[in-house]
C-alpha positions in Angstrom: -34.9 18.2 59.1 -34.1 18.0 62.8 -31.0 20.0 63.7 -29.3 20.4 67.1 -26.5 23.0 67.6 -24.5 23.0 70.8 -22.4 26.0 72.0 -20.7 27.2 75.1 -17.8 24.9 75.4 -14.3 26.0 75.9 -11.2 26.0 78.1 -11.8 26.4 81.9 -9.7 26.0 85.0 -10.5 23.4 87.6 -13.3 24.7 89.8 -14.6 26.9 87.1 -18.0 27.0 85.4 -19.5 26.8 82.0 -23.0 26.8 80.5 -23.7 24.8 77.4 -26.6 25.5 75.2 -28.3 23.3 72.5 -30.7 25.0 70.1 -33.0 22.7 68.2 -35.1 23.1 65.1 -37.1 20.9 62.7 -39.2 19.1 65.4 -41.7 20.0 68.1 -39.3 20.7 71.0 -41.9 20.9 73.6 -42.8 17.2 73.3 -39.3 15.9 73.1 -37.1 14.6 75.9 -33.6 16.0 75.9 -30.3 14.9 77.3 -26.6 15.7 77.4 -23.9 13.1 76.8 -20.2 13.3 76.8 -17.3 11.4 75.3 -13.7 11.6 76.6 -10.8 10.4 74.4 -10.6 6.7 74.5 -13.9 6.3 76.3 -17.4 5.4 75.4 -20.1 8.1 75.2 -21.9 8.4 78.6 -25.1 10.0 79.7 -24.6 13.1 81.8 -28.1 14.4 82.4 -31.6 14.1 81.0 -34.8 16.1 81.2 -38.4 15.3 80.4 -40.4 17.2 77.8 -42.1 19.2 80.5 -38.9 19.8 82.5 -40.5 18.2 85.5 -38.2 15.2 85.7 -34.4 15.3 85.5 -31.8 12.7 85.9 -28.1 13.2 86.5 -25.1 10.8 86.4 -23.6 10.1 89.8 -20.3 11.7 88.7 -22.0 15.1 88.2 -24.7 15.2 90.8 -24.6 18.4 92.8 -22.4 20.1 90.1 -24.3 20.0 86.8 -27.9 21.1 86.2 -29.9 20.5 83.1 -32.7 22.9 82.2 -34.8 23.7 79.2 -36.6 26.7 77.8 -39.4 25.4 75.6 -40.1 28.9 74.2 -36.6 29.0 72.8 -36.3 25.4 71.8 -33.2 25.2 73.9 -31.7 22.9 76.5 -28.9 24.0 78.8 -26.3 22.3 80.9 -24.9 24.4 83.7 -21.6 23.0 84.9 -20.1 24.1 88.2 -17.0 23.0 90.1 -15.5 21.5 87.0 -12.9 18.8 87.3 -10.1 17.6 85.0 -12.1 14.4 84.4 -15.0 16.5 83.0 -12.9 17.1 79.9 -14.8 15.7 76.9 -16.9 16.5 73.9 -20.4 17.2 75.0 -23.4 16.3 72.9 -27.1 17.0 73.2 -29.7 14.5 72.1 -33.3 14.9 71.3 -35.7 11.9 71.7 -39.1 12.1 70.0 -42.2 10.5 71.4 -41.7 7.7 68.9 -38.2 7.1 70.3 -36.2 8.4 67.4 -32.9 10.0 68.4 -31.2 13.0 67.0 -27.7 14.3 67.9 -25.8 17.5 67.7 -22.3 17.8 66.5 -20.8 18.3 69.9 -18.9 21.0 71.8 -15.5 20.6 73.4 -15.1 21.2 77.1 -11.5 21.2 78.3 -10.7 21.6 82.0 -7.1 22.3 82.6 -4.9 24.4 84.8 
């Protein structure tokens, strides 16, 4: 079955950086669009960044533009989220999502990112 496993979360001070990874299996990664979402306590899950199957097209939420970068390595079936200049409001559980060409969605279990001084 399709599995997504996130890692790389943790506790970081404001202004710090983290790189999240999401390793996938069970589906042909190279034809799948990938994205990162986050959900803060008491808030709805929101899209952070998305990347096309080829990696040629990316989209970022306004709140993270210029600070976060989504990339993918199709040889490793992995999508990354590089997060720089982290702010308190970036604290959330971060999830990766795989979207198949037939528009089926699969989610990982999430990784906690806490920005605190």
